C-alpha positions, 0 to 999 in steps of 0.5 A: 118663185125665187129664194134668197138663201143666206149661209157663210157655208158655201158648201151648204149653199151649193147644196141649197141650190142644187136641191131647190133648183131641182124643185123648180125654185130659183136660188140666189145666194149670200154668204153673210149678213151684209151680202144678204142685206145689200140683196134685200135693199136691191131686190125683194125675194118670195122666201129667205132661207136662212142660217142663224150663225155666221163668221163661226159665231154660234150666239145667234145674234147675227142671225137674229139681227139679220132676221130683224132687218129683213122683216123691216126691209120686206115685212111680208116675205117668210123667213125660214130659219136654219138651225141645228137641234141643239140650238132650238131655243135660238129658232124660238127666239127668231120666231118671236122676232118675225120669223116664218118657220124653222128646220134643223140641219141636217135637214130632210130635202123633202121636208124642206122643200114642202115647208117652202111650198107651204109658205108660198101657198100661204101667200097666195090668193084665197079661194073664191067663195063656195069652194070650201066644203064645211060639211056639218058645220052650220051657221052664216054669222060673220064671226063664223064666215071669218073663221071659215075663209081662214080655213079656206085658205089654209086647207089646200096648204100643208101649214100645221094649224092650231085651232082654239076654242071653248069646249063644244064650238066644233074643233073637230069639225073644223079640222075635219072640213080642212083635212076634206078640203085638202089635197090629202083628202082621199088619205087617212084623217087619224083623231086622237084624244091626247087628254085620254092616252096616259103617259105610259102608253103613249109611245105605243099608241102614237108610235106603235111597238113591235111584238114583245117590247113590254109585257102584253105585247102580242103582236106588233101594232101600228101607232096613230102617226103611221096609220096617218101616214099620207094624210092628216093627224088631229092631235085633239087637247095638245094641252094635256101633253106631259113634260116627257110626252111633249119632247117625243111630240116635238121630235116626230112633229121636227124630223118627220120620223119616230120609232116603234117601241121595241124597235131601232129602225126610224120609220119616216112619216108624211103627215099633216098636222091639225091640233086643238085645244081650250087650254091657255098655252101662253099662261102654261109655256110661262109657268113651265107647263108647256114648251115653247118650241113645241107651241111654235112648231104646231101654230104656223096658223091659229084659227079660234072659233067663237063661243056660241054666245058670239055667233047668236044668228046661228042658234036658230039655224043650229036648233033646226038642224039638229031637230030635223036630225033627231026626228024627221019633221021636228021643228021649233016654233019662232017663239021657241027658237027666240028663247033658245037664242037668249041662252047663255049656252056655256057649253056651246054648240054640243050643249045646244044640241043635247038640249035639242035633242032632249026637247024632241024626245020629250015632246008630243008634238012636232012643232015645240013651242017656247011654252013646251019648252018650258013645260017639259022642264028643259029650261030649268033641268038643263040650267043651260042659258037661265040666269042667276038663281035659276041657273044655281037651283038647277045646278044644285038639283042636277047634283042632287039627282047624280048624288054628286057624281060630276060627270053624271051631273054635267051629262044631266045638265048638257054641258062640259065637265069644266063648266060645271066646275066653273058654275060650282064655284061661281054659286058656292055649291059644294060638291 
């Protein structure tokens, strides 16, 4: 692999040549933007590693201009930017311009080499069909297969992945599949629901604490990042992080080090990061509620899971799978599967599973037909796919049964609280 390293500091280039050479990479060096452009006009490197500032100019304009020209000459060649921690905003601007990644000076050699190998692997040929172990991900629609093909390609790398999708689409299952197909498969897969961690407990939960660090800290405690060392950490609901926690998260993702609460010694961690959210992160960034630099750190690769309404062909397969798991021998008739396939299912796969499990539980027959679904009241009680007045009535009944408790009403309906909120507003139902 040929790497073009660009920096006006000769000592930095000498260090890069030594470090990268020992790792098995071929390195060509350019001491300024003009020399780099001249090289790029003659040859195509496999990767460009470049500083953002030249000729003692600290604005980064020279670096951005070089980046733009490099992407014009070789748009498919990944560029990793080198910048100081205080110039993260400049690195983010570079990511918008087309850079693939950034690293802060002084860099950690293992982190730098890991990033280079990740981008080399991302440019490699995708794995052959049949090599990806999808586990419990059920379906064979074109939209789902496209998602799984992207997951298969990224699984073999250490690239950070951001999984987007509505509630109930299976983001956690996809994260587990990516880990299961990675070279870290024998190491831990640590799941963290960031939406369920308060600001006061964030550092202790994520980084651990020393005995006596605060009242109640009666023993040393390992944090989630330390528990995931060597493996994968799954940061679910990352859009729920508050501003101060976002800063702390950015530092550990950037520097791969952290300190336990009550301890000043930095601890190094080697983790692959997969994040997930249903939050509109670009909108949150525009509103100042989510850090743009954190966004670019977690989404080197973004995979969006489609809602179930965009993969209706998979509903019969999913319903059959859930019925068999709920009770051996249970199944749906053809007309029942057709009825299920027509539902809107705002709660997606999770909602369908809840409906199927209730149908199996309430039915006396191993074969559940469309008439059974109607007679059992599931289609109306769940309000899952009912339209107009039918859906409104189902929600109103659930709210009445739950005595106004939103969490209980959502559980009755088999949908998320967010989906219930939207329908309450849609139909003007008072809470």
